[in-house]
C-alpha positions, 0 to 999 in steps of 0.5 A: 493719968497715974501713966502719966505722972510715973512717966514725968517723974521717971522719964526712963520707965519701961517701955509698957508704961511708955506704950500706954501713954502713947495710947492715951496721947493718941485718945487724947488727940482724937478727943480734942478733934472730936470735940472741936468738930462738934463745937464747930458745927454749932457755932457755924462758919468761919468760926468753926473752920478756924476753931478746928484749925486752931485746935490741930495747930496747938497739938502739932506745935506741942508735939514740935516744941517738945521735942525741939526742947529735947537735947541732942542733935537734929531738933532745929530741923524738926519743924521742917520735918514735921511739915513737909511729912504732914504735907506728903501724908495729906497730898499723897497718903490722904488723897490717895486713899480717898480717891482709892476708896471712893474709886473703887465703891463709886467708879468715878467721883466728882468734885468743884475744882475751883475750890481744889484748884485755889487750894492747891495753888495757895499750898504750892506757894506756901510750901516753896517759900517755906521749905524750898526758898530758904536754900536759896537766899543769901543772908544766912548760909545753909537752909535757914532764913534770918530772923527777918526772913523768918518773920516776914514768911511767918506773916505771908503764911498767916495772910494766905491761910486767912485768905483761904479761910474767907474764900472757903467760908464767905466770898466763894463758899459755893466752890467748896460745897459738895454738889448735893449739899442737902445730903451732905447736911443731913449727914453731918447733922446725923453725925454731929446733932444739935447740942444743948446749951449745957452740952456745948459748954461741956464739949468746950471744957473737955476741948481745953482739957484734952489739949492741955493733956495733949501738951503734957503727954506730949513733953513726957513721950518726947524723950522716948520717941527720939530715943526709940527712933535713935535705937532703931537706927532710923533717920531723925526725920522719922520723929516728924512722920510720926508726929504728923501722922498723929496729928492728921490721923483724925482728919484722915479718917474722916476724909476717908469716910466721906469719900466712901460715902461718895462726898469726895468734895468733902474730903478734898476740903479737909485734906487741902484744909489741913494741909493750908493749916499746917504751914500757915499756922504751925510754921508762924506758931513755931517762929514765935516760940523758936524765937522767944526761946532763941531756937534755930529753925532749918527749913530748907528741904534737902534735894531729894525732898524738894524733888518729891515736894515739886513732884507731888505738886505737879502730880496734884495739879494734873489729878485734881484738876479736871473734877473727876478722879478714878482709882488711877489718880489714887494709885499714883498718889500712894506710889508717891507716898511709899516712895516718900517713905522708902527714901527717908528710911533709905536716902 
């Protein structure tokens, strides 16, 4: 807390103090998601899934808005860069690492393809309507939606995400369950044992504290992030990658652990759920704040990014369309992830 106070009072503080606050920020993100997961397993579905999604969305939106309010060029495209980076990290980075880790240990892994196919279809619709279509509308020139179009896209994003939550938790739960349900429940019960009422209330209070800390820390660190990227001579899109990587770190670790214990279904549920929440909840939240504060949102991707997005969706539909995976699919997704990072730094 002393480091945060010093940084808020003196944004030009030393590098080591900024590194300390960044470390505290990562810890706050991890703590917030941990408490959200613990409470989610107590309240059950669909409220548990919604709680996790809302917690992650608060963190991501806080980071995006904090940087959008900073002075300097490029903030209008920050939401786009962050959402696109999150999609690439999830579909290529997290999925690739899970397939590689699980395939190297268990040779071949299986999952229920119906739920994964539904999630990929929703993700394809959301990503194209949000990140590609703005380049082809005529109401406004450039990669922008008009206010009416932006509200429409934000509304349908919420509708599609709500449909996914209902399908996953109520209508078609069997499509998203690990083949060995009892084994998965035992693993979850071991990781998150039942909480007493007082402990659950304490976790709820700590979750609120962690989210408030993330918002304050993000506001304090925003000048350091943008100045560090500029000093390194890196493109502004790197800021979006940093935000997305930070937000997705806890879910990525959980997905990797699940793949290692041969529960690939859980890994894919976490990955696709995070990607859908990134668009389905973050874009509407950022839209509301941007319209309230009269900020512009550049959502349309560049040609290079559009090609990578379409290629990623195509490869994901092939690699996850059979219900069986090996290290081969993992390597392909990691190659796409490396390509995304390389073309971001060397466009």
